[in-house]
N, CA, C and O atoms as a CHARMM CRD file, in Angstrom:
* protein
*
  312
    1    1 MET  N     97.14300 137.48200  94.75800 PROA 1      0.00000
    2    1 MET  CA    97.70700 136.39400  93.98700 PROA 1      0.00000
    3    1 MET  C     96.59100 135.72500  93.19400 PROA 1      0.00000
    4    1 MET  O     95.51700 135.43700  93.72200 PROA 1      0.00000
    5    2 SER  N     96.86400 135.48900  91.93200 PROA 2      0.00000
    6    2 SER  CA    95.90200 134.75300  91.11400 PROA 2      0.00000
    7    2 SER  C     96.48500 133.36800  90.80800 PROA 2      0.00000
    8    2 SER  O     97.64200 133.24500  90.40300 PROA 2      0.00000
    9    3 LYS  N     95.67100 132.34100  91.00700 PROA 3      0.00000
   10    3 LYS  CA    96.11800 130.95600  90.79400 PROA 3      0.00000
   11    3 LYS  C     96.29200 130.70500  89.29800 PROA 3      0.00000
   12    3 LYS  O     95.50000 131.17300  88.48000 PROA 3      0.00000
   13    4 ILE  N     97.34000 129.95800  88.95600 PROA 4      0.00000
   14    4 ILE  CA    97.62700 129.59000  87.57200 PROA 4      0.00000
   15    4 ILE  C     97.92500 128.09300  87.50100 PROA 4      0.00000
   16    4 ILE  O     98.06200 127.43500  88.53200 PROA 4      0.00000
   17    5 ALA  N     98.02500 127.55700  86.28400 PROA 5      0.00000
   18    5 ALA  CA    98.18400 126.10300  86.10800 PROA 5      0.00000
   19    5 ALA  C     99.62500 125.63100  86.19100 PROA 5      0.00000
   20    5 ALA  O     99.87500 124.51400  86.64400 PROA 5      0.00000
   21    6 TYR  N    100.59400 126.46100  85.76000 PROA 6      0.00000
   22    6 TYR  CA   101.98400 126.02200  85.77000 PROA 6      0.00000
   23    6 TYR  C    102.92700 127.20200  85.88100 PROA 6      0.00000
   24    6 TYR  O    102.54300 128.35000  85.65800 PROA 6      0.00000
   25    7 ALA  N    104.17100 126.89800  86.23200 PROA 7      0.00000
   26    7 ALA  CA   105.25000 127.88300  86.32800 PROA 7      0.00000
   27    7 ALA  C    106.52200 127.18900  85.85500 PROA 7      0.00000
   28    7 ALA  O    106.49600 126.00300  85.52400 PROA 7      0.00000
   29    8 SER  N    107.63100 127.91700  85.82100 PROA 8      0.00000
   30    8 SER  CA   108.92000 127.33100  85.42900 PROA 8      0.00000
   31    8 SER  C    109.90600 127.43800  86.57400 PROA 8      0.00000
   32    8 SER  O    109.91100 128.42500  87.31000 PROA 8      0.00000
   33    9 ASP  N    110.75700 126.40100  86.72600 PROA 9      0.00000
   34    9 ASP  CA   111.76900 126.43100  87.77100 PROA 9      0.00000
   35    9 ASP  C    112.99700 127.20300  87.28600 PROA 9      0.00000
   36    9 ASP  O    112.95800 127.83200  86.22800 PROA 9      0.00000
   37   10 CYS  N    114.07800 127.15800  88.05200 PROA 10     0.00000
   38   10 CYS  CA   115.28400 127.92000  87.72400 PROA 10     0.00000
   39   10 CYS  C    115.93600 127.47000  86.42500 PROA 10     0.00000
   40   10 CYS  O    116.66300 128.24500  85.80500 PROA 10     0.00000
   41   11 SER  N    115.69100 126.23500  86.00100 PROA 11     0.00000
   42   11 SER  CA   116.27900 125.73700  84.75700 PROA 11     0.00000
   43   11 SER  C    115.31900 125.84700  83.57500 PROA 11     0.00000
   44   11 SER  O    115.66000 125.44900  82.46100 PROA 11     0.00000
   45   12 GLY  N    114.12800 126.38200  83.80900 PROA 12     0.00000
   46   12 GLY  CA   113.15200 126.55500  82.74300 PROA 12     0.00000
   47   12 GLY  C    112.18700 125.40200  82.57300 PROA 12     0.00000
   48   12 GLY  O    111.35000 125.43000  81.67100 PROA 12     0.00000
   49   13 ARG  N    112.28300 124.38100  83.42400 PROA 13     0.00000
   50   13 ARG  CA   111.38600 123.22200  83.33500 PROA 13     0.00000
   51   13 ARG  C    109.99800 123.59800  83.85100 PROA 13     0.00000
   52   13 ARG  O    109.86600 124.32200  84.83900 PROA 13     0.00000
   53   14 LYS  N    108.97800 123.10300  83.17900 PROA 14     0.00000
   54   14 LYS  CA   107.59200 123.37000  83.55200 PROA 14     0.00000
   55   14 LYS  C    107.23900 122.64600  84.84700 PROA 14     0.00000
   56   14 LYS  O    107.47600 121.44600  84.98000 PROA 14     0.00000
   57   15 LEU  N    106.67200 123.38200  85.79800 PROA 15     0.00000
   58   15 LEU  CA   106.24100 122.82600  87.07900 PROA 15     0.00000
   59   15 LEU  C    104.72100 122.81900  87.13900 PROA 15     0.00000
   60   15 LEU  O    104.07800 123.78100  86.71900 PROA 15     0.00000
   61   16 THR  N    104.14100 121.74200  87.65900 PROA 16     0.00000
   62   16 THR  CA   102.70400 121.65500  87.86800 PROA 16     0.00000
   63   16 THR  C    102.42900 121.17300  89.28700 PROA 16     0.00000
   64   16 THR  O    103.33700 120.72600  89.98900 PROA 16     0.00000
   65   17 LYS  N    101.17300 121.26700  89.70100 PROA 17     0.00000
   66   17 LYS  CA   100.79500 120.80500  91.03600 PROA 17     0.00000
   67   17 LYS  C    101.14200 119.33500  91.19100 PROA 17     0.00000
   68   17 LYS  O    100.92600 118.53400  90.28200 PROA 17     0.00000
   69   18 GLY  N    101.68200 118.98900  92.35600 PROA 18     0.00000
   70   18 GLY  CA   102.03700 117.60700  92.65000 PROA 18     0.00000
   71   18 GLY  C    103.49100 117.27400  92.38200 PROA 18     0.00000
   72   18 GLY  O    103.99500 116.27600  92.89600 PROA 18     0.00000
   73   19 ASP  N    104.18800 118.09400  91.58000 PROA 19     0.00000
   74   19 ASP  CA   105.60900 117.85400  91.32500 PROA 19     0.00000
   75   19 ASP  C    106.41400 118.01300  92.61200 PROA 19     0.00000
   76   19 ASP  O    106.05500 118.80800  93.48000 PROA 19     0.00000
   77   20 THR  N    107.49200 117.26100  92.73000 PROA 20     0.00000
   78   20 THR  CA   108.38900 117.37800  93.87300 PROA 20     0.00000
   79   20 THR  C    109.55400 118.27800  93.47600 PROA 20     0.00000
   80   20 THR  O    110.17700 118.08100  92.43300 PROA 20     0.00000
   81   21 VAL  N    109.84200 119.27100  94.32300 PROA 21     0.00000
   82   21 VAL  CA   110.91100 120.23500  94.05800 PROA 21     0.00000
   83   21 VAL  C    111.70900 120.47000  95.33400 PROA 21     0.00000
   84   21 VAL  O    111.29800 120.06900  96.42300 PROA 21     0.00000
   85   22 THR  N    112.84700 121.12100  95.18200 PROA 22     0.00000
   86   22 THR  CA   113.64300 121.55300  96.32300 PROA 22     0.00000
   87   22 THR  C    114.03700 123.00300  96.08500 PROA 22     0.00000
   88   22 THR  O    114.13700 123.44100  94.93800 PROA 22     0.00000
   89   23 ASP  N    114.26100 123.75000  97.16100 PROA 23     0.00000
   90   23 ASP  CA   114.74600 125.11300  96.97000 PROA 23     0.00000
   91   23 ASP  C    116.23800 125.06200  96.65500 PROA 23     0.00000
   92   23 ASP  O    116.89600 124.05600  96.91900 PROA 23     0.00000
   93   24 LEU  N    116.76400 126.13100  96.09800 PROA 24     0.00000
   94   24 LEU  CA   118.16100 126.13700  95.66200 PROA 24     0.00000
   95   24 LEU  C    119.14500 125.96800  96.81000 PROA 24     0.00000
   96   24 LEU  O    120.25700 125.48300  96.59800 PROA 24     0.00000
   97   25 ALA  N    118.76300 126.35500  98.01100 PROA 25     0.00000
   98   25 ALA  CA   119.64100 126.20500  99.16500 PROA 25     0.00000
   99   25 ALA  C    119.59900 124.78900  99.73500 PROA 25     0.00000
  100   25 ALA  O    120.43000 124.43400 100.57100 PROA 25     0.00000
  101   26 GLY  N    118.64000 123.97800  99.29200 PROA 26     0.00000
  102   26 GLY  CA   118.52400 122.61200  99.79700 PROA 26     0.00000
  103   26 GLY  C    117.90900 122.53200 101.17700 PROA 26     0.00000
  104   26 GLY  O    118.04400 121.51600 101.85800 PROA 26     0.00000
  105   27 GLN  N    117.23100 123.59700 101.60100 PROA 27     0.00000
  106   27 GLN  CA   116.63600 123.63100 102.93700 PROA 27     0.00000
  107   27 GLN  C    115.29200 122.91200 103.02100 PROA 27     0.00000
  108   27 GLN  O    114.93100 122.38800 104.07500 PROA 27     0.00000
  109   28 ILE  N    114.55200 122.88500 101.91300 PROA 28     0.00000
  110   28 ILE  CA   113.22200 122.28400 101.93400 PROA 28     0.00000
  111   28 ILE  C    112.99600 121.49000 100.65300 PROA 28     0.00000
  112   28 ILE  O    113.31900 121.94700  99.55700 PROA 28     0.00000
  113   29 THR  N    112.44100 120.30900 100.80900 PROA 29     0.00000
  114   29 THR  CA   112.01000 119.48800  99.68200 PROA 29     0.00000
  115   29 THR  C    110.54000 119.20700  99.90000 PROA 29     0.00000
  116   29 THR  O    110.13600 118.77400 100.97900 PROA 29     0.00000
  117   30 GLY  N    109.74500 119.44900  98.88200 PROA 30     0.00000
  118   30 GLY  CA   108.31700 119.25300  99.05300 PROA 30     0.00000
  119   30 GLY  C    107.58900 119.14500  97.73900 PROA 30     0.00000
  120   30 GLY  O    108.17400 119.25900  96.66200 PROA 30     0.00000
  121   31 ARG  N    106.27200 118.91700  97.85500 PROA 31     0.00000
  122   31 ARG  CA   105.40800 118.83900  96.68500 PROA 31     0.00000
  123   31 ARG  C    104.69200 120.17500  96.50400 PROA 31     0.00000
  124   31 ARG  O    104.34500 120.84800  97.47400 PROA 31     0.00000
  125   32 ILE  N    104.48300 120.53600  95.26100 PROA 32     0.00000
  126   32 ILE  CA   103.77800 121.77500  94.94400 PROA 32     0.00000
  127   32 ILE  C    102.29000 121.55800  95.16500 PROA 32     0.00000
  128   32 ILE  O    101.69800 120.64600  94.58700 PROA 32     0.00000
  129   33 CYS  N    101.68100 122.40100  96.00500 PROA 33     0.00000
  130   33 CYS  CA   100.24700 122.28700  96.23900 PROA 33     0.00000
  131   33 CYS  C     99.47400 123.44200  95.61400 PROA 33     0.00000
  132   33 CYS  O     98.25900 123.33600  95.45000 PROA 33     0.00000
  133   34 ASP  N    100.14100 124.54800  95.25700 PROA 34     0.00000
  134   34 ASP  CA    99.50400 125.67300  94.58100 PROA 34     0.00000
  135   34 ASP  C    100.53600 126.41800  93.76200 PROA 34     0.00000
  136   34 ASP  O    101.72500 126.40900  94.08100 PROA 34     0.00000
  137   35 ILE  N    100.06900 127.06900  92.69700 PROA 35     0.00000
  138   35 ILE  CA   100.91700 127.91100  91.85500 PROA 35     0.00000
  139   35 ILE  C    100.16100 129.21500  91.63900 PROA 35     0.00000
  140   35 ILE  O     98.96500 129.20100  91.35000 PROA 35     0.00000
  141   36 ALA  N    100.85500 130.34100  91.77800 PROA 36     0.00000
  142   36 ALA  CA   100.18100 131.63300  91.65200 PROA 36     0.00000
  143   36 ALA  C    101.08700 132.66600  90.98900 PROA 36     0.00000
  144   36 ALA  O    102.30700 132.51400  90.93300 PROA 36     0.00000
  145   37 ASN  N    100.45300 133.71100  90.49400 PROA 37     0.00000
  146   37 ASN  CA   101.14500 134.82800  89.85900 PROA 37     0.00000
  147   37 ASN  C    100.76500 136.10100  90.60600 PROA 37     0.00000
  148   37 ASN  O     99.58600 136.37200  90.83400 PROA 37     0.00000
  149   38 GLU  N    101.76500 136.86900  90.97900 PROA 38     0.00000
  150   38 GLU  CA   101.50500 138.16300  91.60900 PROA 38     0.00000
  151   38 GLU  C    102.41400 139.20000  90.96900 PROA 38     0.00000
  152   38 GLU  O    103.63200 139.16400  91.13600 PROA 38     0.00000
  153   39 ASP  N    101.81200 140.11500  90.24000 PROA 39     0.00000
  154   39 ASP  CA   102.53600 141.19700  89.57100 PROA 39     0.00000
  155   39 ASP  C    103.66800 140.68800  88.68800 PROA 39     0.00000
  156   39 ASP  O    104.74500 141.28300  88.65600 PROA 39     0.00000
  157   40 GLY  N    103.43200 139.59500  87.97400 PROA 40     0.00000
  158   40 GLY  CA   104.42100 139.05800  87.05000 PROA 40     0.00000
  159   40 GLY  C    105.43500 138.11700  87.66200 PROA 40     0.00000
  160   40 GLY  O    106.25500 137.54400  86.94500 PROA 40     0.00000
  161   41 THR  N    105.39700 137.94600  88.97800 PROA 41     0.00000
  162   41 THR  CA   106.29700 137.00800  89.64500 PROA 41     0.00000
  163   41 THR  C    105.52500 135.72700  89.93400 PROA 41     0.00000
  164   41 THR  O    104.42700 135.76500  90.48900 PROA 41     0.00000
  165   42 LEU  N    106.10300 134.60400  89.55500 PROA 42     0.00000
  166   42 LEU  CA   105.44800 133.31100  89.75900 PROA 42     0.00000
  167   42 LEU  C    105.89500 132.70400  91.07800 PROA 42     0.00000
  168   42 LEU  O    107.07900 132.72200  91.41400 PROA 42     0.00000
  169   43 PHE  N    104.93800 132.16800  91.82100 PROA 43     0.00000
  170   43 PHE  CA   105.20200 131.55000  93.11300 PROA 43     0.00000
  171   43 PHE  C    104.63500 130.14300  93.14100 PROA 43     0.00000
  172   43 PHE  O    103.62300 129.85700  92.50200 PROA 43     0.00000
  173   44 VAL  N    105.30100 129.26000  93.89400 PROA 44     0.00000
  174   44 VAL  CA   104.78500 127.91800  94.15100 PROA 44     0.00000
  175   44 VAL  C    104.68500 127.73700  95.66500 PROA 44     0.00000
  176   44 VAL  O    105.54700 128.19000  96.41800 PROA 44     0.00000
  177   45 ARG  N    103.62100 127.07100  96.09000 PROA 45     0.00000
  178   45 ARG  CA   103.47500 126.77800  97.52200 PROA 45     0.00000
  179   45 ARG  C    103.88500 125.33600  97.73100 PROA 45     0.00000
  180   45 ARG  O    103.29500 124.42200  97.15400 PROA 45     0.00000
  181   46 LEU  N    104.90200 125.13600  98.56300 PROA 46     0.00000
  182   46 LEU  CA   105.45200 123.79900  98.81700 PROA 46     0.00000
  183   46 LEU  C    104.95100 123.24500 100.13400 PROA 46     0.00000
  184   46 LEU  O    104.97200 123.91800 101.16500 PROA 46     0.00000
  185   47 ARG  N    104.50500 122.01100 100.07500 PROA 47     0.00000
  186   47 ARG  CA   104.13900 121.27000 101.28100 PROA 47     0.00000
  187   47 ARG  C    105.28500 120.31300 101.54300 PROA 47     0.00000
  188   47 ARG  O    105.49500 119.38000 100.76800 PROA 47     0.00000
  189   48 PRO  N    106.04300 120.52600 102.63600 PROA 48     0.00000
  190   48 PRO  CA   107.20000 119.65600 102.91800 PROA 48     0.00000
  191   48 PRO  C    106.80100 118.18600 102.98300 PROA 48     0.00000
  192   48 PRO  O    105.72300 117.84800 103.47200 PROA 48     0.00000
  193   49 LEU  N    107.68600 117.30900 102.48200 PROA 49     0.00000
  194   49 LEU  CA   107.39800 115.87800 102.46000 PROA 49     0.00000
  195   49 LEU  C    107.19600 115.31000 103.85500 PROA 49     0.00000
  196   49 LEU  O    106.42000 114.37200 104.03500 PROA 49     0.00000
  197   50 HSD  N    107.89100 115.87000 104.84700 PROA 50     0.00000
  198   50 HSD  CA   107.77800 115.34300 106.21000 PROA 50     0.00000
  199   50 HSD  C    106.60000 115.94800 106.97300 PROA 50     0.00000
  200   50 HSD  O    106.35800 115.56700 108.11800 PROA 50     0.00000
  201   51 GLN  N    105.84800 116.89800 106.35600 PROA 51     0.00000
  202   51 GLN  CA   104.67500 117.51200 106.98400 PROA 51     0.00000
  203   51 GLN  C    103.52100 117.53000 105.98200 PROA 51     0.00000
  204   51 GLN  O    103.18100 118.59200 105.45800 PROA 51     0.00000
  205   52 PRO  N    102.91300 116.37500 105.70700 PROA 52     0.00000
  206   52 PRO  CA   101.91800 116.28300 104.63800 PROA 52     0.00000
  207   52 PRO  C    100.61400 117.03500 104.89700 PROA 52     0.00000
  208   52 PRO  O     99.83300 117.21800 103.96300 PROA 52     0.00000
  209   53 TYR  N    100.35000 117.47600 106.12300 PROA 53     0.00000
  210   53 TYR  CA    99.07300 118.12000 106.41700 PROA 53     0.00000
  211   53 TYR  C     99.18300 119.62700 106.63500 PROA 53     0.00000
  212   53 TYR  O     98.21200 120.25600 107.05500 PROA 53     0.00000
  213   54 THR  N    100.34600 120.21900 106.35700 PROA 54     0.00000
  214   54 THR  CA   100.49600 121.66200 106.51400 PROA 54     0.00000
  215   54 THR  C     99.94200 122.38900 105.29900 PROA 54     0.00000
  216   54 THR  O     99.69000 121.77700 104.26000 PROA 54     0.00000
  217   55 ASN  N     99.75200 123.70400 105.43400 PROA 55     0.00000
  218   55 ASN  CA    99.28400 124.51500 104.31800 PROA 55     0.00000
  219   55 ASN  C    100.37300 124.73700 103.28600 PROA 55     0.00000
  220   55 ASN  O    100.07100 124.96600 102.11500 PROA 55     0.00000
  221   56 GLY  N    101.61600 124.67400 103.68900 PROA 56     0.00000
  222   56 GLY  CA   102.72700 124.90100 102.77700 PROA 56     0.00000
  223   56 GLY  C    103.28200 126.31100 102.88700 PROA 56     0.00000
  224   56 GLY  O    102.68900 127.18100 103.52500 PROA 56     0.00000
  225   57 VAL  N    104.42600 126.52200 102.25800 PROA 57     0.00000
  226   57 VAL  CA   105.13400 127.79700 102.30200 PROA 57     0.00000
  227   57 VAL  C    105.34800 128.26100 100.86700 PROA 57     0.00000
  228   57 VAL  O    105.73200 127.47000 100.00500 PROA 57     0.00000
  229   58 TRP  N    105.09800 129.55200 100.61100 PROA 58     0.00000
  230   58 TRP  CA   105.27100 130.11100  99.26700 PROA 58     0.00000
  231   58 TRP  C    106.74100 130.38800  98.98100 PROA 58     0.00000
  232   58 TRP  O    107.46000 130.91600  99.83000 PROA 58     0.00000
  233   59 HSD  N    107.18400 130.02700  97.77000 PROA 59     0.00000
  234   59 HSD  CA   108.54100 130.28300  97.28600 PROA 59     0.00000
  235   59 HSD  C    108.45000 130.82200  95.86800 PROA 59     0.00000
  236   59 HSD  O    107.52400 130.47300  95.13500 PROA 59     0.00000
  237   60 ALA  N    109.39000 131.66200  95.47200 PROA 60     0.00000
  238   60 ALA  CA   109.46000 132.11000  94.08500 PROA 60     0.00000
  239   60 ALA  C    109.77100 130.89700  93.21000 PROA 60     0.00000
  240   60 ALA  O    110.66400 130.11100  93.52800 PROA 60     0.00000
  241   61 ALA  N    109.04200 130.74700  92.12000 PROA 61     0.00000
  242   61 ALA  CA   109.20900 129.57700  91.25900 PROA 61     0.00000
  243   61 ALA  C    110.60400 129.49400  90.66300 PROA 61     0.00000
  244   61 ALA  O    111.11400 128.39600  90.43800 PROA 61     0.00000
  245   62 ASP  N    111.23200 130.64200  90.40100 PROA 62     0.00000
  246   62 ASP  CA   112.56700 130.60000  89.80000 PROA 62     0.00000
  247   62 ASP  C    113.66400 130.34000  90.82600 PROA 62     0.00000
  248   62 ASP  O    114.84800 130.39800  90.49400 PROA 62     0.00000
  249   63 ARG  N    113.28300 130.05600  92.06300 PROA 63     0.00000
  250   63 ARG  CA   114.23800 129.72200  93.12200 PROA 63     0.00000
  251   63 ARG  C    114.07900 128.29200  93.60700 PROA 63     0.00000
  252   63 ARG  O    114.56400 127.93900  94.68200 PROA 63     0.00000
  253   64 VAL  N    113.39500 127.46000  92.80900 PROA 64     0.00000
  254   64 VAL  CA   113.25800 126.04200  93.13700 PROA 64     0.00000
  255   64 VAL  C    113.75400 125.21100  91.96600 PROA 64     0.00000
  256   64 VAL  O    113.85900 125.70200  90.84200 PROA 64     0.00000
  257   65 LEU  N    114.05700 123.94600  92.24000 PROA 65     0.00000
  258   65 LEU  CA   114.57800 123.02700  91.24100 PROA 65     0.00000
  259   65 LEU  C    113.71300 121.76800  91.22700 PROA 65     0.00000
  260   65 LEU  O    113.47600 121.15900  92.27100 PROA 65     0.00000
  261   66 TRP  N    113.24600 121.38500  90.04500 PROA 66     0.00000
  262   66 TRP  CA   112.39700 120.21000  89.87300 PROA 66     0.00000
  263   66 TRP  C    113.16200 118.93800  90.21800 PROA 66     0.00000
  264   66 TRP  O    114.33300 118.80400  89.86200 PROA 66     0.00000
  265   67 LEU  N    112.50500 117.99400  90.91300 PROA 67     0.00000
  266   67 LEU  CA   113.10100 116.69800  91.23900 PROA 67     0.00000
  267   67 LEU  C    112.33200 115.53000  90.63600 PROA 67     0.00000
  268   67 LEU  O    112.94200 114.58700  90.13200 PROA 67     0.00000
  269   68 ALA  N    110.98900 115.57800  90.68000 PROA 68     0.00000
  270   68 ALA  CA   110.19100 114.44900  90.19500 PROA 68     0.00000
  271   68 ALA  C    108.80200 114.90500  89.77800 PROA 68     0.00000
  272   68 ALA  O    108.27500 115.89500  90.28700 PROA 68     0.00000
  273   69 ASP  N    108.21300 114.15600  88.83100 PROA 69     0.00000
  274   69 ASP  CA   106.84600 114.42900  88.38200 PROA 69     0.00000
  275   69 ASP  C    105.84900 114.09400  89.47500 PROA 69     0.00000
  276   69 ASP  O    106.15000 113.38600  90.43600 PROA 69     0.00000
  277   70 ALA  N    104.65000 114.62900  89.29100 PROA 70     0.00000
  278   70 ALA  CA   103.55400 114.30600  90.19800 PROA 70     0.00000
  279   70 ALA  C    103.23700 112.83000  90.09700 PROA 70     0.00000
  280   70 ALA  O    103.35100 112.23700  89.02500 PROA 70     0.00000
  281   71 ARG  N    102.84200 112.23600  91.20500 PROA 71     0.00000
  282   71 ARG  CA   102.45100 110.82600  91.18100 PROA 71     0.00000
  283   71 ARG  C    101.13000 110.70300  90.44600 PROA 71     0.00000
  284   71 ARG  O    100.19700 111.46700  90.69700 PROA 71     0.00000
  285   72 LYS  N    101.05300 109.76600  89.56200 PROA 72     0.00000
  286   72 LYS  CA    99.82500 109.53600  88.80900 PROA 72     0.00000
  287   72 LYS  C     99.17100 108.25600  89.32500 PROA 72     0.00000
  288   72 LYS  O     99.84100 107.24500  89.53300 PROA 72     0.00000
  289   73 ARG  N     97.88900 108.31200  89.52100 PROA 73     0.00000
  290   73 ARG  CA    97.14400 107.12900  89.96400 PROA 73     0.00000
  291   73 ARG  C     96.50300 106.46500  88.75900 PROA 73     0.00000
  292   73 ARG  O     95.82300 107.11900  87.96800 PROA 73     0.00000
  293   74 HSD  N     96.72100 105.17300  88.62500 PROA 74     0.00000
  294   74 HSD  CA    96.16200 104.42300  87.51100 PROA 74     0.00000
  295   74 HSD  C     95.17100 103.38700  88.03200 PROA 74     0.00000
  296   74 HSD  O     95.39900 102.75900  89.06600 PROA 74     0.00000
  297   75 ALA  N     94.09400 103.21900  87.32000 PROA 75     0.00000
  298   75 ALA  CA    93.11100 102.18900  87.70100 PROA 75     0.00000
  299   75 ALA  C     93.71600 100.81800  87.40400 PROA 75     0.00000
  300   75 ALA  O     94.37400 100.62000  86.38200 PROA 75     0.00000
  301   76 SER  N     93.48500  99.89500  88.30200 PROA 76     0.00000
  302   76 SER  CA    94.02300  98.55600  88.07300 PROA 76     0.00000
  303   76 SER  C     93.05300  97.76800  87.18200 PROA 76     0.00000
  304   76 SER  O     91.83600  97.93600  87.26300 PROA 76     0.00000
  305   77 ASN  N     93.59800  96.94300  86.36700 PROA 77     0.00000
  306   77 ASN  CA    92.78800  96.16100  85.43600 PROA 77     0.00000
  307   77 ASN  C     92.42400  94.79100  85.98200 PROA 77     0.00000
  308   77 ASN  O     91.86700  93.97200  85.25100 PROA 77     0.00000
  309   78 GLY  N     92.71300  94.52700  87.20700 PROA 78     0.00000
  310   78 GLY  CA    92.49800  93.18400  87.67100 PROA 78     0.00000
  311   78 GLY  C     91.58300  93.10400  88.78400 PROA 78     0.00000
  312   78 GLY  O     91.30900  92.01200  89.28100 PROA 78     0.00000
């Protein structure tokens, strides 16, 4: 597997690391911690929201659905 910067979900939306997605069966909801390409098939590794310290589980990118953007951290001005 070679790591890549982004993939597309089942609806064609661009996925990046940190985005929250769910699988089409609704069995797992998690954040993307890695994205990879193997022989033309795109995969995302999901870290379940209820298990923040696990390595995550690989899923085909076209079998997940985007839910939310990655959380962005902003410096406070005060």
